[in-house]
N, C-alpha and C positions, 0 to 999 in steps of 0.2 A: 504494500500500500504506500502511496506517495503522500508526503506531507503537503498540507495546504498552507504555505507560508503567508499568503495574502490574508487569509482568514485569521490566522494566528496573530498577525500584526494588528489587524483590526480589533480583535478582542483585547490585546494588550493596550492599545490606544484608548479603548473605552474604559478599561480599568484605570489607566493613568488619569483620564478625565474625571472619573468618579472620586478620586482622592484629592479633593479641592481644599482640604484643611491645611492650616498653617502650622500644625503641631509637628514635632520632630519625627514621629513615626511615619506620618503621611509623607513628609519630605524625603525620608530615607527610602520608602517604598517607591515613590515616584522616580527617584534616582535609579533604583534597581530596575524598574520597569523600562526606563529610558535605555539602559544598557541592553536589556532583552529586546526591545524594539529595534535598536541598532543592529543587533546580531541577526534577528529574523529578517530585517530588510536586506542585509548583506547576503544572507543565504538565499533569499527570494530572487535577488538580481543576479547572483552568480550562477544559479541553476538554470535560468532561462537563457539558453544559448540560441540566439536567433540565427537564421541563415544569412550569411553575408554574400551579397551578389557582387560580382566583379563587373564594373562598368567599362566599356571600351574606352581606350584612350582617345583623346581628341585628335582629329586629323587636321593638320594645318594646310589650308588651301592658299595658294599665292595667285 
């Protein structure tokens, strides 16, 4: 089964948003979630290898 990084990132972002308190615990959890969001985003973008098309070189006409 393949991981759904986009859905995981969305859930982590929702959790981050819900922790709106200014207390130390909320701040630390938001920092930890931010690290997780960064890791998931990196994984999400490194996994999606698109096909790269070669374009023909430009022909110079005189």
